[in-house]
N, C-alpha and C positions, 0 to 999 in steps of 0.2 A: 325218840333220839336215839343216835346212836354212833358211834365210832367209825369211820371212814380209814381207809387204807392209805396211810402217805408216801406220794410217789417218793423217790430217793433218784439223785444223778447217778446215772445219765438221762435219765428218764428226759424226753425233749416236750414233756408239758411244760415243764420247768422254767424254759428259755421264752416260751410267749406269755407275751403283755397284755394283763388281764382288760376285758372292757368293765366301763362305767357301766354299775345298776342303774337303771332308770324305772325298775316299778320294785319298790319293797312291799312284798304281797306275804301270802303265807308260807310258798314255799320256801321264798326266803327266810322269813323268819325259822323254818324249820332247817335249812341250811346252817345256819349262825347255830343253833342248839348243837348240830353234827358236829362244827367244827369246833367247839369250845368243848364238847366231850371227846374229841378225836386229841385235842390238846393235853387236857389232862391228865387221860390214858396213856399219855406216849411213855412217861412226861416229857410238858415244855413248857413253857413260857408264853410263849406265841405262834400264830399260826396263820397263812396264809390261804387264801382261798383255792389258788392253783395248785399248791401244795396237795392238794384232796382231788388236782383232775376238773376244776370247776374254774373255770377263764372269767372271773368276774373281781370287782373290786373292793374285797371284803378283808378285812384283817381282824384277828381276835388276839389278846394278851393279856396277863395277870401276871405282874411281877409283884405281888404280895407272896411272903415268906410262907413257905408250907405249914409251917405251925400257927400260922392268922389265918380270917376269914379269907375264902376267896375274893377277888374285886377284878373282875372281868370287863375288861372293856371293848367294844364292838367300833371299829369305824369303818362304813363304807364310803366308796371313793374318797378316798384320803391323801391329802396333797400337801407337801414339804412346802410352808410358805416363808418360814427364816429359819435359819440356823444360826452360831453364834459358835465358836470355840473351837478347839480341838482335843477329840480324849484317845486314845490307843489301848482296848481291854482285848482281850481273849475271846472268842466267837466260836458258836457250835450251831447246828442247824439238824433238825430231825427230818432233813431232806440228804444231807451230807455226811452219808454214814464212818464213823472212826475219823472224823478230823478236826481242829480245833486251831485256830490262828489270830495271833495278835491281829485287826483291822484299826483304822483311821475312823473314826467319825465323827461330826458334830457331836459337841459338848450338851449344848440345848438345840432345841427343836420347837417348832409351831407349826401345830397341823392343823388343816381346814378340813371337813367330811361332816357326815351323817352319822346318828347314832341311829340304832337300830328298826326306830321307829320312824324313820326319815327327817327327823329334828337337823338343823345345823350346829354343828360344834365346832370349837377349838379346843384345843390341847395343847399346852406350853409345857413340856416334860425337860427335864436332866436326867444325868446317871444313868440308870440301867432301861427307864422307861423309855427315855430319846434313843437310845441304842436300839433296842428291840423293835420302837416303829421303824426306825430307819431300815433296819434290818427285813423287815416284813415287807415294806412298802418297795423296796429293792426287788421281793419275789412276785409285785403286783407287775413290777417291770422288765418280769424275766432275766433278773440279777442273781448270783449266788453270793454270798459271802467271799467262796474263794476269788470272786472276781477281781475282791479288793485286794489279794495278796502280790506277791511278785509271780512273775511268769512260770521261773523256777519250781518255787514251791508248791504250784498246781500243776504243772507238769508229773513232780514225783507222786503229787496225790492221784491222780489219773490213773498210774502204772501201777502204784499201789492198788487201786480200786481196782482195776482191772485185773489184776493178779487174785486180789481175793475172791472177786466174782467166778473167774473161772475156777477157781480152789471150791466155792460152793457148788457149783454148777457139776464139777467134777462128783464131787459127791452125793450130792442126789441122783445123778445118774448110776451109783453103782449100787443106790436101794434099792 
């Protein structure tokens, strides 16, 4: 098990739609373990496979409090089949550095997919777990949470990020 590098915006791999997993083998199991290690070390509460450069449909998340035992959930080929209600909450992302914003999402969702052994599962979630599931499934579809904010806010973030990245590059060149 090893933590992997998390891709950050504007990396184009984050915009690719992930492909369904067709064979759950030892390689996939190792990858799931790597994803969990990466998420916990970041630290984060959710991670999609394409955030670490693998365009397959796998997400991991754990919304347990830091002082509680971990409750890792793995979903392969997740599909949202039902939504209900609307809630607006502040979101951030391991792949979108130095930015958070309010995003409207479904308050309750039902997701179908496979567990890490390939068994069919149905998750009915609300609150934070519902938000995390939607956020991570968006990643698998090539969407980022900044796609849910106004064009103006998104453009302001892009400009600020471009300036930050340019400053970092300039600092590195001076070393």
